[in-house]
MIVEXTI-614193 format. One line per field, with one value per residue: residue in one letter; chain; x, y, z of N, C-alpha, C in turn. Coordinates in Angstrom, 3 decimals, padded with zeros to 6 digits. Example, Ala and Ser with C-alpha at 12.3 -4.5 7.8 and 13.67 -1.06 7.14 Angstrom:
BEGIN
residu a s
chaine A A
n.X 013.190 012.850
n.Y -005.690 -002.250
n.Z 007.800 007.080
ca.X 012.300 013.670
ca.Y -004.500 -001.060
ca.Z 007.800 007.140
c.X 013.200 012.900
c.Y -003.300 000.030
c.Z 007.800 007.870
This chain:
BEGIN
residu x x x x x x x x x x x x x x x x x x x x x x x x x x x x x x x x x x x x x x x x x x x x x x x x x x x x x x x x x x x x x x x x x x x x x x x x x x x x x x x x x x x x x x x x x x x x x x x x x x x x x x x x x x x x x x x x x x x x x x x x x x x x x x x x x x x x x x x x x x x x x x x x x x x x x x x x x x x x x x x x x x x x x x x x x x x x x x x x x x x x x x x
chaine A A A A A A A A A A A A A A A A A A A A A A A A A A A A A A A A A A A A A A A A A A A A A A A A A A A A A A A A A A A A A A A A A A A A A A A A A A A A A A A A A A A A A A A A A A A A A A A A A A A A A A A A A A A A A A A A A A A A A A A A A A A A A A A A A A A A A A A A A A A A A A A A A A A A A A A A A A A A A A A A A A A A A A A A A A A A A A A A A A A A A A A
n.X 031.563 032.448 030.492 030.491 032.722 032.048 030.083 031.286 032.953 031.420 029.992 030.560 029.409 026.973 026.394 027.080 025.910 022.655 020.772 019.467 017.747 016.801 014.564 015.392 014.692 015.082 014.539 015.712 017.310 020.103 023.512 025.276 028.883 029.251 031.014 031.048 031.253 030.719 032.192 033.329 031.015 029.196 027.270 024.035 021.623 021.748 020.881 019.654 017.376 017.265 017.294 017.212 017.619 017.751 018.851 019.428 021.906 021.891 024.234 023.909 025.457 025.004 024.401 025.969 026.223 026.744 026.512 026.025 025.299 023.456 022.817 020.772 021.345 019.570 019.505 017.992 018.271 017.835 019.383 021.057 022.642 023.960 022.611 021.400 019.449 018.964 018.787 019.873 020.386 021.201 022.391 023.631 025.452 025.806 027.629 027.683 029.125 028.649 029.170 027.397 025.253 022.821 020.381 018.360 016.426 014.623 016.180 018.850 022.009 024.377 027.735 030.084 031.439 031.197 031.216 031.076 030.390 031.714 031.772 029.334 027.988 028.497 030.687 032.702 036.050 038.831 041.564 041.207 040.941 039.098 036.853 035.693 033.704 034.506 032.853 031.515 029.258 026.098 023.584 020.720 018.171 014.901 013.068 009.646 008.105 007.917 008.770 009.149 011.046 012.156 014.144 017.039 019.184 022.849 025.206 028.338 030.925 034.297 036.587 038.216 035.990 035.529 034.039 032.739 031.477 030.114 028.057 026.164 025.758 025.564 028.025 027.184 024.543 021.265 018.875 015.235 014.002 012.641 012.600 012.006 011.740 012.373 013.069
n.Y 001.212 003.856 004.620 003.111 003.999 006.455 006.365 004.927 006.873 009.065 008.056 008.424 010.625 010.317 008.700 010.367 012.562 014.764 013.677 014.564 012.886 013.981 014.982 016.752 019.498 021.738 024.256 026.681 029.418 028.838 030.261 031.554 032.483 035.822 036.225 033.804 031.440 030.095 028.251 030.874 032.659 035.150 033.894 034.574 034.036 032.926 032.061 029.174 026.450 025.057 022.211 020.677 017.912 015.603 013.718 014.596 014.474 015.995 016.633 017.357 019.417 020.945 024.189 024.152 022.382 019.534 019.024 016.555 014.584 013.167 014.125 014.877 016.497 018.571 019.950 022.423 023.988 026.927 027.782 030.907 031.670 034.029 032.887 030.645 028.458 026.360 023.641 022.708 019.662 018.537 015.992 015.636 014.452 014.944 015.517 017.466 019.122 020.583 022.966 024.008 026.375 027.192 029.818 032.392 030.608 029.291 029.812 028.956 028.313 027.662 026.618 025.433 023.012 021.111 018.096 017.127 015.533 016.342 015.668 014.050 010.697 008.602 009.493 009.600 009.432 008.379 008.879 011.077 015.097 017.418 015.560 015.867 018.584 020.984 022.717 026.067 026.311 027.964 027.987 028.923 028.250 028.070 027.423 025.858 024.264 021.744 019.378 020.561 022.954 025.757 026.929 029.159 028.882 028.820 028.064 028.076 027.126 026.600 026.441 026.293 026.046 024.534 025.997 024.442 022.449 024.065 025.384 023.030 022.770 025.536 027.605 029.128 029.169 029.711 028.923 028.239 026.333 023.350 021.341 018.130 016.700 013.728 012.086
n.Z 000.856 001.503 002.669 005.204 006.485 006.672 008.509 010.809 011.073 012.610 014.260 017.003 017.702 017.167 019.473 021.735 021.584 020.823 018.093 014.881 012.233 008.972 006.010 003.100 001.287 -001.597 -003.750 -006.429 -007.777 -010.092 -010.917 -013.882 -014.496 -015.871 -017.805 -019.422 -021.907 -025.549 -027.936 -028.779 -028.398 -026.483 -023.559 -023.426 -022.026 -018.449 -016.437 -013.967 -013.237 -010.200 -008.327 -005.364 -003.160 -000.531 002.225 005.146 008.470 011.660 014.719 017.483 019.840 022.453 021.665 019.293 016.193 014.047 010.593 008.078 005.061 001.666 -001.140 -004.128 -006.941 -009.446 -012.424 -014.413 -017.286 -019.420 -022.009 -024.299 -027.303 -029.722 -032.145 -031.275 -029.331 -026.678 -024.655 -020.805 -019.059 -015.868 -013.465 -009.995 -007.455 -003.945 -000.950 001.866 004.131 007.178 009.625 012.582 014.408 016.949 017.396 019.090 019.409 017.660 015.283 013.176 012.214 009.405 007.931 005.637 003.760 000.686 -001.288 -004.513 -007.650 -010.956 -013.166 -015.384 -014.463 -015.999 -017.215 -015.598 -014.526 -012.856 -014.266 -015.753 -015.359 -013.000 -012.163 -009.297 -007.732 -005.456 -002.842 -001.303 001.216 002.710 005.123 006.023 008.792 009.744 012.483 012.246 013.226 015.245 013.823 011.222 009.029 007.551 005.253 003.620 001.573 000.117 -002.245 -003.762 -005.930 -005.351 -006.235 -009.521 -012.041 -015.079 -018.095 -019.804 -017.953 -015.991 -017.583 -017.879 -015.015 -012.710 -011.030 -009.174 -006.624 -005.295 -003.178 -001.934 000.731 002.394 005.040 006.663 010.058 010.419 012.954
ca.X 032.637 032.850 029.285 030.742 033.655 031.571 029.538 032.351 033.494 030.334 028.961 030.864 029.026 025.515 026.299 027.232 024.943 020.966 020.940 018.343 017.520 015.841 014.308 015.121 014.290 015.068 014.341 016.182 018.122 021.906 023.953 026.926 029.578 028.719 031.951 031.254 031.436 030.553 032.680 033.524 030.059 028.898 026.162 022.983 020.634 022.897 019.942 018.925 016.518 017.643 016.488 018.342 016.995 018.476 018.587 020.813 021.596 022.476 024.626 024.064 026.271 024.499 024.157 026.390 025.870 027.564 025.682 026.217 024.144 023.766 022.057 020.977 021.028 018.908 019.515 017.386 018.256 017.640 021.106 020.891 023.785 023.390 021.754 020.798 018.875 019.365 018.293 020.901 020.069 022.152 022.343 024.620 025.548 026.550 027.877 027.880 029.752 028.638 029.240 026.163 025.171 021.398 020.592 017.255 015.114 013.893 016.998 020.242 022.799 025.497 028.810 030.789 031.773 030.533 032.013 030.088 030.774 031.530 031.254 028.295 028.277 029.031 032.077 033.825 037.673 040.247 042.844 040.818 040.823 037.496 035.797 035.213 033.688 034.395 031.814 031.464 027.777 025.875 022.380 019.750 016.931 014.202 012.143 008.370 007.371 009.041 009.087 009.153 011.807 012.297 016.000 017.536 020.605 023.997 026.247 029.406 032.110 035.445 038.013 038.306 035.206 035.972 032.961 032.054 030.832 029.150 027.043 024.924 025.583 026.588 028.879 026.545 023.214 020.499 017.690 014.568 013.574 011.889 013.120 010.777 012.716 011.721 013.350
ca.Y 001.133 005.124 004.889 002.275 004.718 007.890 005.881 004.637 008.314 009.332 006.883 008.928 012.153 009.968 008.343 011.308 014.110 014.338 013.605 014.854 012.847 014.946 014.827 018.089 019.659 023.261 024.778 027.832 029.657 028.705 031.160 031.264 033.533 036.603 036.226 032.504 031.574 028.738 028.429 032.086 033.548 035.137 033.118 035.655 033.840 032.285 031.293 027.552 026.254 024.158 021.574 019.890 017.128 014.048 013.301 014.900 014.391 016.784 016.072 018.451 019.619 022.205 024.944 023.686 021.030 019.147 018.514 015.985 014.344 012.874 014.653 014.933 017.969 018.494 021.351 022.562 025.205 027.187 028.942 031.338 032.345 034.538 032.242 029.405 028.327 025.341 023.593 022.149 018.970 017.598 015.597 015.197 014.024 015.975 015.345 018.196 018.777 021.738 023.309 025.037 027.150 027.166 030.775 032.519 029.567 029.030 029.643 027.744 029.191 026.814 027.133 024.329 022.605 019.805 017.859 016.660 014.952 017.296 015.154 012.787 009.587 007.603 009.866 009.536 008.489 008.706 009.403 012.433 016.098 017.660 014.676 016.530 019.963 021.607 024.130 026.464 026.308 028.527 027.826 029.452 027.632 028.461 026.110 026.488 023.381 020.616 018.797 021.474 023.688 026.533 027.356 029.572 028.102 029.310 027.435 028.755 026.194 027.273 025.815 026.710 025.324 024.784 026.703 023.550 021.733 025.190 025.379 022.314 022.880 026.716 027.669 029.862 028.790 030.320 027.972 028.020 024.751 022.780 020.418 017.706 016.198 012.094 011.574
ca.Z 001.552 002.018 004.056 006.289 006.818 007.275 009.897 011.859 012.272 012.997 015.203 018.651 017.471 017.609 021.036 022.746 021.650 020.238 016.454 014.142 010.671 008.398 004.808 002.874 -000.240 -001.635 -005.297 -006.775 -009.334 -010.181 -012.003 -014.338 -014.762 -016.806 -019.209 -019.791 -023.816 -025.859 -029.188 -028.963 -028.490 -025.272 -023.443 -023.215 -020.967 -017.892 -015.119 -014.392 -012.268 -009.659 -007.204 -004.168 -002.252 -000.245 003.704 006.242 009.768 012.614 015.852 018.129 021.188 023.309 020.640 018.183 015.623 012.847 009.511 006.810 004.481 000.755 -001.826 -005.307 -007.421 -010.604 -013.128 -015.946 -017.628 -020.946 -022.738 -025.387 -027.975 -030.631 -033.341 -030.630 -028.143 -026.004 -022.918 -020.169 -018.128 -015.592 -012.053 -009.570 -006.117 -003.417 000.084 002.298 006.093 007.752 011.044 012.621 015.446 017.162 018.152 019.194 019.994 016.318 014.130 013.186 010.881 009.190 006.963 005.479 002.289 -000.312 -002.359 -005.806 -009.219 -012.054 -014.690 -015.514 -013.577 -017.196 -017.681 -014.168 -015.025 -012.012 -015.175 -015.787 -014.121 -013.139 -011.708 -008.198 -007.664 -004.174 -002.923 000.023 001.545 003.769 005.287 007.428 009.081 010.574 012.875 012.193 014.220 015.916 012.618 009.925 008.982 006.504 004.880 002.852 001.234 -000.874 -002.823 -004.644 -006.223 -004.820 -007.540 -011.187 -012.996 -016.379 -018.936 -020.675 -016.645 -015.649 -018.674 -017.202 -013.648 -012.514 -009.878 -007.629 -006.302 -004.291 -002.737 -000.709 000.983 003.378 005.825 007.762 010.507 011.030 014.393
c.X 032.558 031.236 029.449 032.060 033.163 030.626 030.156 032.758 032.436 029.721 029.299 029.646 027.310 025.373 026.212 026.327 023.832 021.505 019.537 018.204 016.515 015.737 014.435 015.255 014.742 015.330 014.751 016.798 019.888 022.655 025.255 027.752 029.390 029.505 031.596 030.861 031.304 031.019 032.522 032.418 029.879 027.347 024.944 022.150 021.517 022.108 019.840 018.442 017.125 017.176 017.232 017.634 017.736 017.815 019.994 020.747 022.571 022.888 024.834 024.764 025.920 023.948 024.119 025.994 026.937 026.157 026.326 024.969 024.577 022.448 022.067 020.625 020.599 019.216 018.902 017.839 018.117 018.791 020.454 022.156 023.117 021.967 021.589 020.624 018.884 019.045 019.849 020.074 021.259 021.715 023.053 024.479 026.172 026.534 028.025 028.494 030.065 028.746 028.039 026.174 023.400 021.279 018.962 016.013 014.682 014.480 018.199 020.636 024.205 026.008 029.361 030.977 031.110 031.423 030.790 030.553 030.476 031.004 029.905 028.759 029.086 030.169 033.107 034.924 038.724 041.446 042.486 040.611 039.359 036.978 034.929 035.060 033.885 033.551 031.949 030.025 027.633 024.466 021.670 018.622 016.251 013.294 010.296 007.537 008.284 009.944 009.386 010.028 011.954 013.419 015.705 019.007 021.463 024.610 027.029 030.709 033.435 036.704 036.951 037.467 035.093 034.470 032.397 031.317 030.019 028.327 025.662 024.847 026.241 027.197 028.325 025.279 022.580 019.155 016.830 014.160 013.056 012.569 012.343 011.890 012.027 012.236 014.623
c.Y 002.716 005.248 004.202 003.188 005.993 007.442 005.582 005.937 008.907 008.926 007.598 009.952 011.407 009.209 009.319 012.634 013.878 014.797 013.970 013.741 013.547 014.849 016.617 018.527 021.142 023.172 026.339 028.206 029.520 029.639 030.832 032.392 034.207 036.362 034.767 032.505 030.220 029.154 030.096 033.121 033.648 034.538 034.544 035.146 032.751 031.596 029.617 027.522 024.827 023.504 020.380 019.081 015.783 014.261 013.613 014.840 015.317 016.231 017.069 018.589 020.852 022.903 024.322 022.372 020.549 018.705 017.401 015.180 013.445 013.472 015.002 016.092 018.103 019.795 021.234 023.775 025.474 028.193 029.487 031.922 033.217 034.060 030.918 029.648 026.856 024.944 022.317 021.017 018.552 016.969 015.080 014.703 014.768 015.531 016.367 018.168 020.168 022.102 024.487 025.501 027.435 028.548 031.201 031.807 028.785 029.250 029.273 028.480 028.337 027.177 025.502 024.577 021.324 019.327 017.063 016.103 016.317 016.690 014.238 011.460 008.584 008.306 009.968 008.702 009.488 009.249 010.816 013.702 016.676 016.766 015.208 017.702 019.830 022.901 024.713 026.641 027.159 028.249 028.193 028.533 028.325 027.470 027.004 025.644 022.528 019.508 019.280 022.627 024.700 026.933 028.311 029.103 028.998 028.315 027.793 027.580 027.210 027.050 026.025 025.341 025.329 025.251 025.152 022.433 023.108 025.601 024.383 022.529 024.086 026.253 028.392 029.074 029.277 029.557 028.453 026.759 024.653 021.518 019.616 016.414 014.468 011.877 012.435
c.Z 001.981 003.303 005.068 006.806 007.440 008.392 011.050 012.235 012.875 013.980 016.889 018.641 018.044 019.045 021.442 022.513 020.676 018.466 016.041 012.496 009.983 006.729 004.043 001.367 -000.682 -003.612 -005.474 -008.115 -009.162 -011.241 -012.234 -014.534 -015.802 -018.139 -020.015 -021.739 -024.065 -027.466 -029.667 -028.834 -027.073 -024.799 -022.973 -021.821 -020.029 -016.465 -015.267 -013.061 -011.697 -008.384 -006.431 -003.485 -001.629 001.460 004.245 007.876 010.602 014.027 016.528 019.420 021.410 021.925 019.445 017.603 014.400 011.753 008.342 006.204 003.258 -000.136 -003.039 -005.752 -008.683 -011.115 -014.513 -016.321 -019.251 -021.313 -023.820 -026.181 -028.841 -031.606 -032.554 -029.827 -027.677 -024.749 -022.345 -019.203 -017.062 -013.557 -011.552 -008.095 -005.160 -001.765 000.882 003.926 006.335 008.987 011.525 014.131 015.723 017.809 017.970 019.303 018.413 014.949 014.044 011.799 010.792 008.065 006.761 003.947 001.722 -001.344 -003.434 -006.988 -009.836 -013.133 -014.701 -014.947 -014.762 -017.354 -016.820 -014.737 -013.822 -013.158 -015.564 -015.153 -014.239 -013.046 -010.258 -008.499 -006.084 -004.272 -001.447 000.131 002.633 004.131 006.768 007.561 009.956 011.335 013.183 013.157 014.680 014.572 011.260 010.090 007.719 006.155 003.687 002.743 -000.372 -001.229 -003.568 -004.887 -005.710 -005.483 -008.604 -011.874 -014.429 -017.385 -019.276 -019.506 -016.293 -016.405 -018.133 -015.575 -013.131 -011.308 -008.814 -007.506 -005.567 -004.099 -001.827 -000.733 001.915 003.635 006.937 008.416 010.908 012.527 015.078
């Protein structure tokens, strides 16, 4: 149902503007809040390896464009407390909405927001809080060739995220990526 509504909303963009459909992947580090605690102990090691992968569509109108898509975000972290070392894993779905500007022939800059699941898919419940996370996104793309782009992305949660969820999916991330334009 959601994809039908999204397609219906975006169909005028597809008809009247130039459109690109792309495969995108990025890898980088995500960071925790420095004051995050678990059972009263401060977390010593807070960084997490993050992989973001998915499909996006860009709708161009001269130098400006709108971008959306669907992505998966996988996080792998090693955390450390005074007497305990543990690993954290998480997988999330993300739907970004960004506005961008193409400048200097080979560069693109976009900012926007994203919606992603906060809880694991098996724990989603409309009667509970913190099902969804809203994030601020920024991205810079460099056009290497007609089909290949390199990118630098940042992602920051913009609403309060309880520490229990930030352990597995940190609030801030910086990613380097590659994008392949299908058509």
